[in-house]
BALOPA-918651 format. One record per atom (N, C-alpha, C, O): x, y, z. Coordinates in steps of 0.001 Angstrom, whole numbers, plus 500000, padded with zeros to 6 digits. Example, Ala and Ser with C-alpha at 12.3 -4.5 7.8 and 13.67 -1.06 7.14 Angstrom:
<sites>
513190494310507800
512300495500507800
513200496700507800
514236496681508465
512850497750507080
513670498940507140
512900500030507870
513409501138508039
</sites>
This chain:
<sites>
504467544393548383
504726543986546936
504707542486546927
505204541807547825
504061541968545787
503927540515545743
505298539948545418
506130540533544724
505455538783545971
506657538039545738
506682537437544389
505720536779543991
507810537644543614
507901537057542248
507759535568542281
508238534919543212
507095534991541260
506955533560541222
508217532945540681
508810533468539738
508645531818541275
509860531141540875
509583530478539464
508479530030539154
510650530460538674
510537529819537371
510456528283537568
511211527697538345
509527527673536846
509406526219536807
510245525643535696
510837526380534908
510303524297535628
511025523618534543
510417523957533190
511115524077532183
509056524113533193
508397524371531857
508693525775531358
508725525987530146
508929526829532318
509211528094531947
510672528323531618
511004529373531067
511524527431531916
512931527638531636
513177527473530184
512550526650529518
514122528280529671
514390528187528183
514854526790527712
515732526196528338
514316526301526697
514672524932526187
515878524983525314
515963525760524363
516844524107525668
518078524062524990
517801523246523642
517190522178523660
518273523804522525
518092523031521249
518811521704521323
519812521522522017
518227520772520551
518747519372520502
520036519394519639
520130520180518696
520982518572519947
522162518375519175
521965517472517962
522825517350517090
520801516851517953
520429515902516840
519168516332516184
518187516639516863
519160516367514826
517981516726514101
517460515488513413
518221514541513217
516160515451513028
515555514312512363
515028514779511012
514370515815510913
515319514021510000
514849514260508673
514097513001508147
514633511894508207
512928513168507662
512140512058507138
511878512250505655
511388513318505288
512154511340504813
511982511388503372
511239510178502892
511651509050503166
510118510385502159
509383509270501602
510190508624500408
510781509307499571
510161507323500407
510803506565499355
509727506271498315
508701505655498601
510009506751497059
509031506498496004
509756506378494670
510874506872494521
509141505740493727
509791505495492493
509760506746491623
508767507474491619
510877507011490861
510820508195490024
509871508065488817
509402506959488546
509597509055488148
508749509054486978
509554509631485763
510593510271485925
509032509373484586
509628509936483362
509355511491483313
508242511921483619
510312512274482951
510199513694482890
509434514120481624
509403513411480618
508852515250481716
508109515762480519
508864516840479762
509671517566480343
508611516941478507
509158517999477720
508037518656476872
506990518036476680
508219519818476391
507280520478475625
507795520885474222
508340521973474036
507607519986473259
508281520206471947
507665521427471230
506490521745471412
508477522082470431
508018523153469570
507268522613468363
507639521559467848
506248523278467898
505562522745466720
506483522794465492
507378523632465390
506227521863464570
507036521798463355
506687522960462530
505509523162462232
507701523796462111
507419524921461257
508612525082460319
509587524332460370
508481526164459401
509564526407458450
510527527440458967
511362527900458188
510480527846460237
511397528744460748
512760528109461035
512943526894460962
513695528985461363
515077528458461535
515330527884462900
516399527347463191
514295528012463748
514411527467465154
514272525947465086
513290525412464571
515252525297465603
515233523821465607
514153523335466604
513938523945467651
513467522197466239
512476521628467089
513055521051468389
512358520806469374
514430520846468319
515108520270469534
515479521309470530
516021520975471584
515202522625470238
515633523685471169
514948523607472528
515524523982473550
513701523111472525
512932523093473798
512999521725474514
512386521538475564
513723520813473953
513711519450474489
514713519381475661
515774520005475637
514320518578476708
515197518447477901
516239517406477625
517265517338478301
515972516582476616
516971515513476352
517071515364474855
516535514409474293
517750516298474189
517908516185472721
518686514905472282
519781514625472771
518101514185471387
518721512966470904
518300512642469491
517140512849469134
519202512143468684
518872511778467360
517942510567467315
517225510372466334
517951509742468387
517188508491468439
515755508740469027
514931507825469009
515468509908469521
514179510158470173
513295510898469284
513753511503468315
511983510884469576
510933511503468860
510856512946469313
510610513189470495
511054513922468426
511019515327468817
509723515764469266
509636516709470051
508636515115468806
507253515585469177
506614514705470304
505409514809470535
507369513882470974
506847513076472052
507046513730473341
508131514240473621
505994513742474187
506084514517475423
506903513938476546
507347514660477439
507118512550476503
507907511930477600
509382511819477112
509643511695475916
510294511866478037
511697511799477776
512269510545478529
511663510020479463
513472510106478058
514131508958478820
514595509354480160
514996508471480918
514586510643480553
515086511093481871
514067510749482940
512851510783482754
514707510393484158
513875510170485310
513892511428486218
514901512123486335
512765511675486832
512600512781487718
512081512347489052
511206511483489116
512583512909490121
512065512595491506
510801513214491776
510521514269491207
509967512651492620
508686513315492881
508825514679493489
509599514836494433
508126515669493007
508389517099493544
507642517235494914
507919518206495619
506782516391495302
506140516497496640
505942515115497262
506424514109496741
505252515088498345
504963513881499117
504048512919498248
504171511699498354
503181513462497435
502380512698496531
501200511971497222
500921512186498402
500542511128496465
499361510391497045
499869509035497509
500826508447497006
499086508580498577
499386507285499164
498088506445499006
496994506913499320
498242505197498511
497050504385498193
497090503168499028
498145502597499304
495873502763499444
495680501583500175
496034500348499285
495659500284498115
496747499402499868
497208498238499145
498684498290498702
499280497293498295
499228499489498805
500663499660498493
501463499633499760
500932499734500866
502763499492499573
503757499499500679
504361500889500816
505075501341499921
504078501593501956
504620502830502260
506083502727502820
506320502010503792
506985503401502238
508390503361502724
508963504765502896
508621505667502133
509789504950503841
510511506212503998
511826505953504775
511983504910505410
512739506894504712
514004506812505354
514059507786506418
513661508932506214
514559507394507633
514644508270508766
516187508594509011
517034507704509085
516446509834509118
517870510241509236
518094511149510496
517598512272510582
518880510581511469
519180511375512695
520542511918512427
521491511154512252
520677513324512387
521881513977512000
522501514678513215
521794515275514027
523889514592513330
524570515334514326
524737516808513941
525443517097512975
524129517728514642
524071519140514258
525083520001515159
524957521224515203
526018519386515826
526971520211516602
527891520901515667
528360520327514683
528158522175515985
529037523000515191
530476522648515463
530876522336516585
531262522711514356
532729522333514445
533458523248515404
534466522844515985
532979524472515590
533651525448516563
533269525121517963
533906525671518862
532332524313518257
531814524032519539
531714522531519758
530640521986520017
532890521867519644
532843520426519627
533256519813520992
534061518887521095
532613520432522051
532916519969523384
531866518936523845
531828518617525033
531003518396522936
529956517474523314
530191516245522493
530677516313521364
529834515087523081
529970513795522487
528622513089522527
527995512985523581
528179512601521356
526881511990521251
527020510473521090
527612509995520122
526465509719522054
526511508235521946
525053507717522160
524114508447522479
524974506399521950
523677505696522222
522560506287521410
521431506447521876
522912506614520157
521789507284519321
520828506151518865
521264505129518334
519529506361519086
518604505290518788
517280505966518188
516819507021518622
516736505241517157
515526505693516468
514427504612516669
514695503439516411
513215504967517114
512130504125517217
510916504685516444
510615505875516541
510253503860515711
509117504380514869
507965503477515023
508115502266515186
506747504087514969
505468503346515013
504487504025514063
504598505217513776
503537503252513587
502530503725512644
501161503638513350
500729502564513768
500473504835513473
499164504821514028
498149504813512927
498114505753512133
497311503789512836
496374503637511821
494928503938512415
494819504041513637
493881504075511641
492565504402512225
492065503290513183
491155503552513970
492607502107513146
492156501098514090
493263500499515058
492929499753515979
494517500823514842
495499500205515709
496764501003515672
496872501991514946
497716500577516452
499076501135516518
500106500033516376
500124499089517165
500951500147515387
501903499055515101
503370499618515169
503685500691514654
504231498808515845
505611499165515974
506277498746514630
505973497688514080
507181499599514130
507797499320512842
509248498853513014
509998499338513861
509596497881512158
510913497314512189
511789498259511293
511350498718510239
512988498512511741
513965499426511050
515000498588510304
515452497547510783
515343499055509169
516343498455508323
517513499437508108
517254500576507719
518752499068508333
519129497752508930
518839497752510423
518685498820511016
518761496603511031
518309496440512443
519264497071513449
518839497497514522
520535497133513117
521570497665514061
522523498625513323
522640498586512099
523201499489514106
524185500363513489
525222500767514539
524918500831515730
526446501036514086
527539501339515019
527267502627515724
527792502811516822
526437503602515156
526246504840515861
525404504658517129
525377505548517979
524733503546517263
523916503270518481
524873503008519638
524478503242520780
526114502534519426
527042502221520505
528216503085520511
528571503619521561
528918503281519292
530132503942519177
529965505438519163
530933506170519366
528715505927518919
528526507382518890
528389507970517515
528743507336516520
527887509155517452
527643509847516200
528563511140516142
528376512078516918
529563511141515185
530488512146515081
529903513326514407
528850513213513778
530534514458514506
530111515689513859
529919515521512365
530818515061511662
528700515910511865
528435515740510457
527967514391510017
527610514208508853
527958513457510899
527534512053510600
525989511931510721
525335512819511268
525452510877510229
523960510588510320
523812509142510548
524587508284510125
522684508928511298
522213507473511494
520950507402510647
519977508100510932
520952506561509600
519822506424508708
519222505054508831
519921504041508838
517882505040508930
517074503817508903
515998503888507904
515571504990507558
515520502778507407
514403502685506504
513239501904507131
513489500863507739
512048502326507022
510845501672507502
509903501409506316
509842502174505354
509199500330506429
508173500013505395
506916499511506116
506988498854507155
505784499840505534
504506499489506157
503438499214505052
503208500062504191
502819498071505089
501699497768504185
500429498414504559
499869498115505614
499942499300503729
498753500032503976
497522499106503794
497325498483502751
496728499056504850
495623498146504802
494288498789505034
493249498142504903
494303500121505395
493049500814505781
493083502117505157
494165502657504925
491867502720504839
491736504077504386
491779505030505601
491490504627506728
492133506259505355
492017507284506441
493334507773506849
494358507490506226
493307508524507920
494570509175508433
495471508164509057
495089507300509846
496675508333508653
497855507581509244
498834508499509871
499094509563509310
499390508178510975
500455509032511645
501674508234511893
501651507232512609
502803508700511271
504096508026511504
504746508794512716
505074509976512610
504904508119513790
505496508675515031
506935508141515121
507170506933515116
507912509105515205
509307508790515283
509902509377516569
509733510566516839
510562508594517324
511275509024518555
512676508828518423
513136507764518010
513455509901518788
514971509761518723
515529510016520205
515141510971520878
516356509196520600
516997509322521909
518498509227521750
518971508490520885
519274509955522562
520698509912522564
521226510330523831
520532510939524645
522529510000524046
523229510379525304
524205511538524915
525045511360524034
524089512679525555
524990513875525289
525942514008526478
525524514187527622
527216513914526169
528294514024527274
529166515195526857
529619515342525721
529361516031527904
530262517197527658
531683516883528069
531931516268529106
532586517306527257
534008517134527441
534612518440528019
534463519519527445
535334518293529232
535903519438529902
537221519872529209
537736519230528294
537726521039529736
538958521552529143
540103520601529449
541125520712528771
540037519688530392
541108518805530662
540877517415529943
541460516380530268
539948517528528920
539640516323528086
538995515211528916
538988514054528495
538496515522529998
537781514567530921
536306514645530611
535747515739530530
535643513468530430
534260513457530188
533388513528531440
533587512759532381
532455514419531452
531559514504532567
530444513492532421
530373512819531393
529565513354533412
528501512410533277
527493512894532167
527129514067532096
527070511912531312
526258512279530234
524749512298530618
524347511711531622
523981512950529836
522532513032530091
521787512486528876
522195512647527726
520691511842529193
519910511227528057
518851512259527584
518120512829528394
518794512469526317
517843513441525748
517004512702524710
517465511787524028
515783513133524629
514867512424523640
513867513505523060
513586514527523687
513398513227521922
512317514061521337
511529513136520351
511985512070519936
510294513645520013
509426512844519186
508705513683518215
508245514765518580
508567513247516957
507962513934515920
506828513083515268
506903511855515217
505799513776514783
504670513095514142
504491513563512719
504562514761512446
504267512661511830
504071512929510371
502766512314509946
502602511098510048
501877513070509495
500477512690509166
500269512623507666
500680513517506927
499613511529507215
499252511458505777
497925510666505596
497520509945506509
497339510776504585
496000510102504289
496180508979503321
496786509204502273
495718507819503574
495718506642502677
494374506660501905
493319506660502538
494388506675500650
493119506669499899
493024505444499004
494061504871498670
491822505008498595
491658503854497754
492201504061496357
492151505185495857
492685503100495742
493109503121494273
492020502529493425
491663503091492390
491482501394493847
490396500719493091
489116500733493872
489125500429495065
487970501088493223
486704500944493784
485948499761493225
485906499568492010
485365498987494071
484745497700493613
483221497732493908
482742498054494995
482508497355492797
481026497226492876
480690495829492372
481331495371491427
479721495130492953
479450493739492578
478023493444492586
477212494202493120
477693492337491996
476310491758491966
476410490228491767
477068489763490837
475755489461492644
475762488058492564
474413487601492216
473451488060492832
474252486704491246
472975486171490791
473071484626490945
474051483975490580
471929484092491537
471894482614491630
471319482060490341
470310482515489803
472040481038489882
471679480335488580
470926479035488960
471023478553490089
470193478500488007
469532477277488217
470499476173488660
471538475997488023
470191475411489744
471103474415490230
471339473302489272
470508473027488408
472459472660489412
472846471543488528
472500470187489195
472979469914490296
471723469383488580
471326468032489144
472260467017488696
472472466879487492
472884466235489638
473721465146489317
473176463934490091
472456464046491083
473582462748489550
473163461504490127
473866461268491455
475063461527491582
473117460772492458
473705460508493754
473422458976494060
472296458583494364
474500458161493960
474307456737494153
473850456264495453
473204455223495570
474207457084496527
473762456784497862
472285456834498069
471761456259499023
471586457540497156
470085457706497315
469309456800496376
468092456930496248
470016455872495710
469367454961494917
469475455292493410
470159456256493063
468866454576492558
469016454780491106
468375456071490598
468726456599489542
467399456566491412
466714457772490998
467082458973491842
466463460029491713
468139458826492756
468515459892493587
469206460996492845
470000460703491951
468966462212493146
469558463374492524
470070464303493650
469439464444494698
471224464922493397
471808465980494232
471748467312493503
472147467387492341
471285468314494115
471281469668493511
472462470502493870
472614470825495048
473282470866492990
474525471593493248
474201473101492969
473644473448491927
474559473937493904
474301475347493729
475274476048492804
476453475702492724
474756477030492118
475632477831491115
475273479276491260
474132479652491528
476329480096491065
476164481515491203
477001482191490068
478031481664489649
476541483325489606
477293484203488691
477707485465489431
476832486195489895
478991485758489564
479476486846490328
479990487889489281
480932487616488536
479379489022489249
479755490086488265
480315491262489113
479931491468490264
481192491978488515
481826493072489241
482389494193488290
482676493999487108
482505495327488922
483087496538488256
484245497019489066
484069497292490253
485462497144488486
486585497709489109
486770499076488405
486884499204487186
486786500086489311
486941501474488862
488300502010489421
488612501905490608
489057502575488492
490303503183488990
490053504678489517
489901505621488741
490028504791490812
489759506084491474
491102506791491862
491091507762492617
492161506328491376
493482506953491687
493847508019490640
493055508342489754
495086508561490774
495481509563489860
496271509142488641
496453509917487702
496740507898488665
497549507391487530
496907506123486995
495924505623487542
497496505602485893
497112504390485223
497572503204486021
498633503246486643
496773502119486014
497166500917486665
496924499736485709
496037499777484857
497734498696485876
497560497417485009
497040496301486001
497696496004486999
495870495710485700
495325494628486491
495938493386486040
495965493122484838
496454492567486956
497226491407486632
496370490194486661
495666489986487649
496378489336485598
495708488090485497
494153488317485645
493669489432485448
493418487273485982
492011487293486135
491568487977487454
492274487907488460
490427488615487433
489953489300488654
488557488912489032
487720488695488156
488276488816490315
486967488549490799
486663489648491785
487545490410492182
485390489725492183
485036490831492951
484056490455494039
483373489444493874
483917491224495205
483162490883496313
481590491078496069
481153491807495179
480826490385496911
479358490522496808
478831491597497716
479199491650498890
478011492422497224
477335493437498049
475977493612497431
475761493107496329
475058494284498056
473769494563497403
473957495387496143
474833496250496080
473126495115495132
473318495771493842
473375497289493948
472541497912494605
474376497875493290
474536499367493234
475246499904494473
475378501121494593
475713499060495410
476364499582496642
477880499325496541
478353498538495721
478593500012497393
480060499879497452
480326498598498245
479460498135498987
481534498022498086
481970496927498860
482034497331500362
482637498359500669
481466496602501258
481339497104502589
482662497221503294
482905498161504050
483513496253503037
484778496334503743
485903495643502921
485663494547502414
487047496196502773
488139495627502019
489385495638502892
489766496678503429
490010494491503029
491216494308503766
492389494160502776
492266493443501782
493446494785503021
494566494715502009
495816494192502691
496130494503503839
496508493375501905
497756492707502365
498821492849501336
498588493339500231
500022492406501715
501082492399500796
500807491455499710
500241490385499932
501206491833498489
500810490925497341
502013490305496554
501959490155495333
503031489975497256
504149489328496592
503796487978496153
503336487161496951
504002487697494862
503774486370494286
502286486023494150
501977484846493963
501385486933494229
500021486606494181
499481486861492780
500097487580491993
498318486266492469
497571486532491259
496279487044491588
495781486772492680
495631487827490674
494246488322490860
493256487188490580
493150486698489455
492590486814491552
491617485604491433
490625485609492552
490737486355493525
489641484742492383
488641484511493372
489025483263494176
489221482187493611
489130483419495492
489465482254496286
488201481676496923
487788482144497983
487576480670496303
486279480151496790
486357479473498112
487371478857498440
485326479570498868
485195478824500149
484542477542499873
483507477503499208
485128476431500379
484454475129500199
483028475121500709
482773475737501744
482117474491500079
482396473457499000
482259474114497594
481827473423496672
482580475323497397
482456475945496144
483790475875495396
484844475703496007
483732476012494045
484845476156493134
484568477265492180
483399477479491859
485556478007491687
485290479163490786
485951478921489465
486921478171489353
485411479566488471
485882479581487135
485893480982486568
484884481683486644
487022481415485994
487066482806485424
486382482900484087
486564482062483204
485581483955483962
484918484224482684
485469485432482054
484726486140481373
486750485737482228
487343487002481868
488334486874480749
488310485862480048
489208487836480534
490105487899479396
491095486776479311
491647486537478238
491357486048480433
492351484966480381
491681483621480129
492355482591480146
490342483607479891
489624482334479786
489998481554478516
490086480326478554
490211482234477421
490548481668476141
492093481621475959
492611480790475214
492791482509476639
494249482612476451
494894482801477806
495204483931478184
495104481730478545
495723481763479866
497191482193479877
497703482687480882
497858481993478731
499259482422478650
499519483782477920
500513483981477222
498544484687478146
498580486008477477
499806486804478017
500209486671479173
500342487595477153
501529488392477523
501087489574478447
499911489868478656
502163490210478969
501925491333479857
501247492523479141
500402493204479722
501635492761477861
501038493758477134
499557493693476848
498909494694476544
499020492430476961
497626492297476749
496788492440477968
495564492359477877
497406492657479152
496650492822480334
495866494127480351
496307495093479729
494753494202481017
493916495387481020
494643496528481721
495239496386482788
494549497665481044
495130498920481619
493903499872481969
493024500130481147
493926500355483232
492875501210483625
493458502642483827
494339502830484666
492968503643483062
493299504982483240
492409505498484361
491462504812484745
492683506697484906
491846507209485886
490443507313485510
490160507845484437
489481506834486326
488055506804486081
487689505770485117
486506505704484784
488586504906484592
488148503800483782
487522502730484597
487828502617485784
486660501935484032
485873500858484643
486164499544483927
486070499505482700
486501498502484606
486683497150484069
485627496200484538
485429496036485742
484921495550483590
483829494617483993
484412493205483995
485075492793483043
484151492464485094
484656491082485140
483595490228485711
482635490744486283
483719488933485583
482746487904485956
483306486587486401
484387486221485940
482677485873487231
483075484494487630
481975483636487807
480918484094488241
482111482298487488
481173481318487685
481515480501488973
482570479868489018
480651480505490008
480908479901491306
479957478665491368
478734478803491316
480543477502491477
479747476234491520
480048475367492707
481202475243493115
479047474780493253
479247473758494349
479976472554493749
479572472004492724
481070472161494424
481836471007493887
481187469726494244
480787469504495387
481082468891493277
480405467552493470
481284466649494393
482487466525494166
480689466043495402
481430465179496271
482192465807497306
482864465110498066
482153467153497423
482941467921498338
482088468069499698
481058468741499743
482581467427500718
481926467530502040
482481468638502982
481858469034503968
483614469074502631
484223470186503490
483434471467503290
483269471949502170
482957472000504384
482184473274504384
480701473062503974
479945474034503963
480269471851503645
478918471630503319
477926471855504497
476866472454504318
478279471386505641
477385471599506807
477248473097507155
476159473551507506
478365473872507057
478239475324507317
477475475997506252
476821476998506544
477491475553505061
476723476132503967
475252475944504208
474484476887504018
474828474793504609
473428474478504870
472930475293506048
471794475767506052
473802475456507068
473276476275508191
473100477743507833
472178478391508327
473969478275506981
473901479663506507
472601479855505679
471866480826505858
472348478863504744
471137479003503950
469849478951504764
468879479647504466
469860478097505815
468643478004506691
468490479269507523
467379479764507715
469569479770507999
469467480928508933
469334482222508131
468416482983508436
470142482538507158
470119483878506496
469645483796505068
469305484822504480
469609482603504483
469292482500503122
470353482990502221
470083483344501074
471573483023502708
472815483507501958
473901482556502132
474037481897503163
474732482477501050
475845481594501040
477145482353500945
477212483366500248
478175481900501618
479535482537501586
480295482024500445
480602480832500440
480650482828499428
481203482354498157
482685482276498217
483277481391497600
483343483203498966
484794483222499051
485338484588499187
484634485506499608
486575484749498842
487356486066498977
487960486411497674
488399485556496904
487974487643497450
488522488192496159
489994488787496374
490229489542497318
490905488434495511
492320488987495483
492440489703494168
492139489198493087
492914490946494346
493212491771493190
494642492326493304
495039492906494314
495369492123492245
496787492679492207
496908493616491006
496387493336489926
497613494744491219
497765495647490060
499245496182490196
499947495954491181
499642496918489101
500858497553489005
500682498953488483
499891499168487565
501407499933489046
501321501308488654
502138501557487405
502752500637486865
502149502811486936
502804503166485764
504355502975485844
504981502753484808
504943503053486972
506432502910487147
506682501531487889
507751501301488456
505651500646487852
505898499307488446
505560499209489966
505850498190490592
504962500242490539
504504500162491940
503452499057492131
502479498982491381
503649498238493101
502766497079493296
501654497420494367
501875498034495410
500462496947493973
499337497035494834
498570495823494943
498427495126493938
498013495458496143
497296494212496230
496256494347497395
496525494946498437
495092493769497154
494020493747498158
493312492410498182
493199491701497182
492836492102499392
492054490895499624
490797491399500338
490910492107501339
489558491037499830
488367491369500410
487984490478501620
488653489483501896
486902490849502333
486358489956503269
485588488866502609
485623488743501384
484870488043503394
484033487017502786
482879487610501918
482194488538502350
482685487089500750
481668487578499889
480407486743499912
480474485524499751
479235487382500111
477995486682500279
477173486756499057
477251487713498287
476346485701498865
475345485745497781
474169486563498187
474023486933499352
473324486848497231
472129487705497504
471123486823498391
471034485605498239
470422487499499268
469503486778500131
468386486287499358
467816486986498521
468043485009499645
466880484378498984
465607484931499518
465492485182500717
464623485133498639
463327485696498982
462305484578499049
461132484830499326
</sites>
């Protein structure tokens, strides 16, 4: 008869962890909906179907003053800040309180399509990490991450703790360190789609005293046109003036890098020796109110334009510009920054790579 195989560590039954992990996305609430009854001569009041009946509200308006939490994880857009709360909970039963949990620690990292980044936890320290986690208590942390790339993202969370058993004589035995790791996957998708076209204008000739009384300098000029399309699921408000990257006509922007947009304005950041001028809605009224800013509903398109001119007397970047024109016949115009707000004030911001003019023929 064959000898039975000894059980390995992998075959042994796994003991459940005394700590559970809960992850909840942090998102802004939205206004709840109501479905008003049609106005009729019946005895049924039109307020009967309202979720928030009030004499000051419109009985036939679909939105209410009540806020509602997101029913699901929802969509995640590139350019926004993703935030979630991590909660490590002590799951020991009150009837079996012979175990003590100490040194509870949470570590999180974000795996993007191109890199892996360690995340900072808020608050940075907690008494549960040293004093222990009592029955029914939780260790909660908040993580935030600026989404800069499209595609799959994986939030990896590791929890470690020391479990010590208490004997019948109230003496603590040596503790053991236990750990587990969970992965949470989501997809970051674009909110704004950018299409552009750059056209070279006739150069501007100015007097150059260093070349004599008849010397002239030709300053390059370009017109940068763009279309911003809202490819998200909700309306967005584009803040201030907007400029857009250069790509071949009819093509998508080849690469967009996104960063945090605190305190930024939507504008074109020209590369020396160029300077830019907005030809958009803020050209005639730079102090326009927030209500006058363009609002893009899903699939709406906003047309914008900028005038890019070589600055007279600017020597910074002039040598690099001349080399680019001789080598590729193209000029680097600058970078585009776009900032927007969602329906509930969610902030989004993107910065493109260097924008190039059309190749000279």
